[in-house]
N, C-alpha and C positions, 0 to 999 in steps of 0.2 A: 222843553221839559226841565223839571227841577231835579237835580241830584241832591239827595240828603246824605251828606257825608258824616257817618257815625264814626267817632274816633275817641281815643282815650281808653276808658274801660277800667274795670276793677282788678284786673290781673296784674301780675308782676311785669307784664310786657306793655304796660301803659305808655311808657316813654317811647318804645319802639313804634307803637301805633301812631304817635304824633309825628314821628319822622316819616313814616309811610304816608300819612295823610297829606303832609306838605308836598311830597313828591307828586302825589296824584293831583293835588290842586294846581300845580304848575303845568300839568299835562292835559288837562281837560280842554275840549274844544268849546270855548265860551261863545262862539257864534251859534252853537246849537243848544247849549245848556247854561243854566245858572246853578250855583252851588250854595245850598243852605248848610252852614256848619252846625252840627249838633255834637256837643262834647259830653262824654260820660266821665264824671269825676271818679277818683279812686274810692270815694265813699258811695258811689252809685247814683249821684244826682245827674239828671239830664239838663244840660244848659244849652239853650239856643243862642247861637252867635250870629254874626252878620250874614247877609245874603250877598254872595260874590258874583259879579258879572265879568270879572277879569281876574287873571292870575295875581295872587298877592305878591307884594314886594319882599316879604320876609316871613319866616316861620312864626314870628311874634303874634300874628293874628290868631293863631291856634291856641294860644295860652290865655284863655278867657278868665275874666274875674266877675264875681257876683257876690251878693250877700244872701243870707239864709231866707230873707223875705222875698228874694227874687228881684230886688231893686238893682238898678244899674250902679256900677261903681267906676272908679277911675281906670283908665287904660282901655284895652280891648275888652268890651263889656258884653255880657250876655245875660239872659234871664232864665231862671229855673222853670222848667216845664214838666208836665206829666208826659211820660213816654208815649202814650196814645195820641198826644197832640200832633205828632208828625203826620198822622193820617188825615187830619182836618184841613185839607187843602183842596181847592177847587180845581187846580191844574194837575196835569199828569206828573207823577213823581216816580222815582226809583231810589231805593236806599242802597248806598255803597257802605257796607259795614267793614271799615278798615280796623278791625279789632282782632288782636292776637291773644291766644290763650283762653283760659276759663272765663265764662260769662261773656263770651264774644265769638269764639271760634269753635265752641263745643256744642252747638245746637240750641243754646238757650235764647240768644238773640234771634236766631233763625225761626225758632218756634213762636216767639213773640210776633215777629213780622208776618208769619203765616196766619196767626190768630187775628191780627188787625187787617189782613188781606191787602198787603202792599207788595209789589215786586221788589226784589233785591238781588244784588250781585253775589255770585258764589254758590257754594254747596248748600244742600238742604239740611233738614234737621238730623235725619238718621246718619247721613254721610259725615256731617260735622261732628256728631257725638262719637261715632265709632272711630273716625280717623284721629280725633283728639286724644282718645284713650289708647295708650300704647299697648295695653294688654288685649283689648278687643281687636285692635288692628292685627296683632300677631295671630290671633285665632282665625280671623277671616282670611288673611293671606296664607296661612298654613293650609286651610281648606282648599284654597285656589292653587296650591302647589307652587307658590312663589317662595324661593329660598330666603331664609333668614338666619341670623346668628343664633346659637343656643341661648335660651333665656329661662328665668325662673320668676313667675309673678309672686309677690310677697305682700299680703294685706297687713296693715298695721295691727289689726286684731290678732293675726297669727304671730306677728313679731312679739307683741306684748304677752301673749299666752305662753309661747315656748321659743325663746330666742335660739336656744341650742338646736332645736329641730330645723329652724330656718338656716342656721349656719351649715348644718349637715346636708340640707337639700341643695344649697348653693354650691358648697364645696364638693358635693357628690356628683353634681351635674356639670359644673363649670370649673375652669382653671383661672387662677389669678394671672393677669389683672382682670378685674370685672368693672363694669360701669353700672352705677346705680342711678335710676331715673324716677322722678315722680310720674305716675301714669298719665296725669292730665296737666301737662305744662309744656311750653315750647321755648325756643330761643336759648336752649341750654341752661335754663333756670333750674336750679336745684340738682343738677347732674354732677356726680363726683366719680372719681376713679379710685379703685381699691386695689392695693397690692398685697394686703394681708387681712386677717380677720378683724383686727382693730379698726382698720380703715373701712371695712365693709360695714361694721357696726355704726361708725360715724356717718358713713354715707347714707345708710337707711334713716338715721335720725334726721339728716339734712333733707332727704326726700319727703319725709313725713311732715316737714314744716309746710309743704305745699299741697299735699294730697294724702289721703288715707290709704292709697293704693300705690305700690311701687313695683318696679320691674328691675331685675338684676340680669345684665347681659354679659355674655362672654366678650372680653376685650380681644381684639385681633389687630394685627399690623395690617393696615389697609389704607388705600386712598379713598377720598370721599368724592363720589360722582353724583351729579344731580341732573334730573331730567324735568323739564317744564311740560305740563299738560294743559290743554285748552280745549273746551268744547262741551256740548251736551251729549246728544246721541253720536254726532260726528266728532270723534276724538282725535286730536292732533298732538304730536309730541315734537320737541326740539331734539337736536343732537345733544348728547350729554356734555355737561361742563364739569370742571374739577375745581374743588377747593384746595388751593395750595397753601399750606400753613408754614409759618416760621415759629409756631409755638407747638408744644407737645400735645396740648389739649385745647381744642377749639371751644372755649367757653363763652359766656355772655359778653364779657369785656372784650374778648378778641373779635367778636362779631360786630359790636356796636359802639364800643368806646375807643379801643386802641386801633381797631381795624387792622390787626396783624395778619391779614390774609390777602392773597391775590387769587384771581380767577383765571383758569386756563380754559378758553372757549374757542373751538370745541376741545374736549379732553383728548389727550394723546393716548388713545387706547385702540386695540385691534378692532377691525370692522365688525367681527362677529360679536364682540362684547358690547359694542355700541348698539347693535341691533337687538341684542338680548335685553339690554337696559330699557330700550324703548318698548319692547314687547311686554316686559314685566310691569312697566309703568302703566301701560294701557290696561293690562289685566287687573292690576290693583285698583286703578281708577274706576273701572267698570264694576268690579266686585263690591266696592264700597259705595257704588251708586253716585259717583262724582258728577258734578255739573259746574260749569263756569271754568274753574281753574284749580290746579293743584301743582305742587312740586314734589317729586318723588326723589328721595335721598337713598343712595346705595353705598355700600362698602365694596371695594374691589381689592382683592388680595394680590400678592405678587405671582400667584398661580392663575390669575385671571378668574378666580371664583367671585361671583357676584352675589351679594346679599342685600335685599331691600331693608332699609332701616326704618323709614317712616314715610307717610304721605301727609303733606301739609296743605290743608284746604284754604288757608289764607296766608300765603307766604309773604315775607316782607317786601315792601315796595320802596325801600330806602335807596339812596344813591349807591350803596354797597351791595344791594340785593341781587342774588343770582337769577331769580325768576324773570324780571323784565330784561335783564342783560342777555339771557339765553334767547329770548324772543327777538330782541334787536339783532342778534347775530343771525337769526333765521330770516331777517328782512322785515319783521313786524315792529315798527318803531313804537316807542312808549305811548304816545298819544293814541295811535291806532289800536294798541292793545287795550287801553282803557275803554275806547269806543266799542271794541268787540265784546268785552266783558259786560258792558251795559246792555248790548243787544242780546247776548246770551241770557242775561237775567230776565229781560222782557219776554223772550221766547219761552223760557221755562215757566214764567208766571202764566202766560197765555195757555200753555199746555195743561197746567194744573187746573186752570179755570174750566177748560174743556172737559176734564174728567168729572168735575162737579156737575157740569151741565148735563152730562149723560146719565147722571143718577136722578 
């Protein structure tokens, strides 16, 4: 079987995707699979790279070069292709979309792959779209009775029309500090902390650089607890892990550049809190229609109050990433995790095909 590894993408998380893709390439069972690299540039071009039959020696192979005519250039070269060309293969394929953020994790790529009728790893269209959108996630989890921190959704149009009303809504519902986030972004891109009205204003301006919809959340003193989820109908979870920070605000640089974090696995929390986190993770996953994988992120206060922050349908697979490390702690090693995700993707595809057959 051929794995088509889709990576890169147009979002701000382009570089994170490359890191994740390289880790996956090193873990694939090449005695069962070959891997076709397909890179999506920041401009949206699809570039077909080499076909790999063994693990690459370095990450350099992922940094493809090409010219606008699609001709090969010096270095690790690729050729520009039409997206639909990935379907034109005689052999059995599955797409592994290692794409984080908008235009990759938000249902757009998933919808395209459904349209050209190819199996893929991970969540479907609706799940991806809802989980990527922090506002929609809040509404769905609220309906499911999953606890969350207080929040105020703020559309850019509302902000432009009446900033004073937005200030009054936020300050009437929340206390400083507040966190301002773009509704559709991940890896802490565009997130800021506000201690006063001026910082709230600046934070909204920063969030609107990435999305026309933002969410303002109540800042709380809390530990960050994460649970990994795996499965389609049969949903499994890991024990919670904890992000232990030596910085006040766990931003993009802390995650991927400076790596100023350590992971405590399993998290040192009471057994009832552990069970509650696993229960809420399963509820959130099922309510959002999850398939394949997700990572559920929680806040845990010093009073052992648990709040679900978000559900990430394509969590990072870098060497620093919590998701694969949580499963390794459970006894599922990295290569076997990749294999299971591929099988879950194939099973989901076959199930969907059976639904069409019954019509």
